[in-house]
C-alpha positions in Angstrom: -92.9 -36.0 24.9 -91.1 -32.7 25.0 -89.1 -31.5 22.0 -86.5 -28.8 22.0 -84.4 -27.5 19.1 -81.4 -25.3 19.2 -79.9 -23.3 16.3 -76.4 -24.4 15.5 -74.1 -21.4 15.7 -72.9 -20.2 12.3 -75.2 -22.7 10.6 -78.7 -22.9 9.1 -79.3 -26.2 10.9 -81.0 -27.0 14.2 -80.2 -29.8 16.7 -83.2 -31.6 18.1 -83.7 -33.1 21.6 -86.6 -35.4 22.3 -87.4 -35.8 26.0 -89.7 -38.5 27.4 -89.8 -38.7 31.2 -86.2 -39.5 32.2 -85.1 -40.5 28.7 -83.5 -38.1 26.2 -82.7 -38.5 22.5 -80.4 -36.0 20.7 -80.4 -35.7 16.9 -77.3 -33.6 16.4 -75.4 -32.2 13.4 -71.8 -31.4 14.2 -69.3 -29.0 12.6 -67.5 -32.0 11.1 -70.5 -32.3 8.7 -71.7 -35.6 10.3 -75.0 -36.6 12.0 -75.2 -38.1 15.5 -78.0 -39.9 17.3 -77.3 -39.6 21.1 -79.1 -41.5 23.8 -77.7 -39.6 26.8 -77.7 -42.8 28.7 -74.8 -44.6 30.4 -76.3 -48.1 30.3 -74.9 -50.6 27.8 -78.4 -50.9 26.2 -81.2 -48.3 26.2 -84.4 -47.8 24.3 -86.3 -44.7 23.1 -89.8 -44.9 21.8 -91.3 -42.7 19.1 -95.1 -42.8 19.6 -98.0 -41.0 18.0 -97.9 -38.5 20.8 -96.3 -36.3 18.2 -97.4 -37.2 14.7 -94.9 -35.0 12.9 -92.0 -36.8 14.6 -93.7 -40.2 14.2 -94.3 -39.6 10.5 -90.7 -38.6 9.9 -89.5 -41.9 11.5 -92.1 -43.8 9.6 -90.9 -42.3 6.3 -87.3 -43.1 7.3 -88.1 -46.7 8.1 -90.1 -47.2 4.9 -87.3 -45.7 2.8 -84.9 -48.2 4.2 -87.3 -51.1 3.9 -88.2 -50.3 0.3 -84.6 -49.4 -0.6 -85.6 -46.1 -2.0 -82.2 -44.5 -2.1 -81.9 -43.1 -5.6 -84.6 -40.6 -6.8 -85.3 -38.9 -10.1 -84.5 -35.2 -9.7 -86.3 -32.3 -11.3 -83.1 -31.3 -13.0 -82.8 -34.8 -14.6 -86.4 -34.6 -15.8 -85.8 -31.2 -17.3 -82.9 -32.6 -19.4 -85.2 -35.2 -21.0 -86.4 -34.3 -24.5 -89.4 -36.5 -24.6 -91.5 -39.0 -22.6 -89.4 -42.0 -23.7 -86.3 -40.4 -22.2 -88.2 -39.9 -19.0 -89.4 -43.5 -18.9 -85.8 -44.7 -19.4 -84.6 -42.4 -16.6 -87.2 -43.8 -14.2 -86.4 -47.3 -15.3 -82.6 -46.7 -14.6 -83.3 -45.4 -11.1 -85.7 -48.2 -10.4 -83.1 -50.8 -11.5 -80.4 -49.0 -9.4 -82.6 -49.2 -6.3 -83.4 -52.9 -7.0 -79.7 -53.8 -7.4 -78.9 -52.0 -4.1 -81.7 -53.8 -2.3 -80.3 -57.1 -3.5 -76.8 -56.2 -2.3 -75.0 -57.6 0.8 -74.8 -54.1 2.1 -78.6 -53.8 2.2 -78.8 -57.0 4.2 -76.5 -55.5 6.8 -78.3 -52.2 7.2 -81.8 -53.6 7.0 -82.1 -57.0 8.6 -85.0 -58.8 10.4 -87.3 -55.9 9.6 -84.9 -53.5 11.5 -82.7 -50.6 10.4 -79.3 -51.6 12.0 -76.8 -48.8 11.9 -73.4 -49.6 13.4 -71.8 -46.3 14.3 -69.3 -45.0 11.7 -67.0 -44.5 14.6 -67.0 -48.2 15.5 -64.1 -50.4 14.6 -66.2 -53.6 14.3 -68.8 -54.4 11.6 -70.4 -57.0 13.9 -73.7 -55.9 15.4 -73.1 -58.1 18.4 -70.0 -56.2 19.6 -70.2 -52.7 18.0 -71.8 -49.5 19.0 -75.1 -49.4 17.1 -78.6 -48.2 16.8 -81.5 -50.3 15.7 -84.8 -48.8 14.6 -87.8 -51.2 14.5 -91.5 -50.8 13.7 -93.5 -52.1 16.8 -96.9 -51.4 15.3 -98.1 -48.4 17.2 -94.7 -46.9 17.8 -91.0 -47.0 16.6 -88.3 -48.3 18.9 -84.8 -47.0 18.8 -82.4 -49.4 20.6 -78.9 -48.2 21.4 -76.2 -50.7 22.3 -72.6 -49.7 23.3 -69.8 -52.3 23.5 -66.6 -50.6 22.3 -66.4 -47.7 24.8 -67.6 -48.5 28.3 -67.1 -45.0 29.8 -67.5 -42.3 27.2 -68.2 -38.7 27.9 -71.1 -38.8 25.5 -72.4 -41.9 23.8 -73.6 -41.5 20.2 -74.1 -43.2 16.9 -72.3 -41.5 14.1 -73.6 -41.2 10.5 -70.9 -39.9 8.2 -71.7 -37.7 5.3 -68.6 -39.0 3.6 -66.9 -42.4 3.9 -69.8 -44.0 5.7 -69.6 -47.8 5.9 -73.2 -47.8 4.7 -72.9 -45.4 1.7 -75.2 -44.6 -0.1 -77.8 -45.3 2.7 -76.4 -42.5 4.7 -78.2 -40.2 2.3 -81.5 -41.5 3.7 -80.4 -40.5 7.2 -79.5 -37.0 6.0 -82.8 -36.7 4.2 -84.5 -37.5 7.5 -82.5 -34.8 9.2 -83.2 -32.2 6.5 -86.9 -32.9 6.7 -86.8 -32.6 10.5 -85.4 -29.1 10.1 -88.9 -27.9 8.9 -90.4 -28.7 12.3 -90.7 -26.0 14.8 -91.9 -27.4 18.2 -93.0 -23.9 19.3 -95.7 -23.9 16.6 -96.9 -27.5 16.9 -100.5 -28.1 15.8 -102.4 -31.0 17.4 -103.1 -33.9 15.0 -106.3 -36.0 15.5 -104.0 -39.1 15.9 -102.3 -37.4 18.8 -105.6 -36.6 20.4 -106.7 -40.2 20.1 -103.4 -41.5 21.3 -103.5 -39.3 24.5 -107.1 -40.3 25.1 -106.2 -44.0 24.9 -103.2 -43.5 27.1 -105.3 -41.7 29.7 -107.8 -44.6 29.7 -105.0 -47.1 30.4 -103.7 -45.0 33.3 -107.2 -44.8 34.8 -107.5 -48.6 34.6 
């Protein structure tokens, strides 16, 4: 898998493009302040696979998936801890955050955004809230890899198909914060200085064996 990143003009952010054979995935931050996942495919349904060929990218998607599955949206910040006068206040703070995450995980919204062991994100551009007829992206853990499945129903002939994650007014707020955390962590990765991970080496060795067979 080849990975490209381009600096966004007048911005400190980078856009990322993952290329695997004839498939391409764009993770793009636009000047409207919103994040887009783009499949660059004109089919109604298309898949993109995140394998251990690149462990940094794989681990980022792994962390994203687990954050949704566990419902870890709210976190205790260093600033909040600094405002606590003693250990009891810190315990209360952690308890409040834990309860907030638990309440969110029990909500109807959580059941929409994480269902059947999949992250299901209906585009914030979509009119419908029905996964069966809206533009959406599903992220699932397939064991050795993550699968991103894009489905497009509302616009049959777009110039560029994409799934929008709004920073504000998202239908899935506050879960959009997890998507932005993923994007912010992605910014730390420079594909020009990639170091081979042992898992990548083993993955490529196994892949080569299958090709020989």
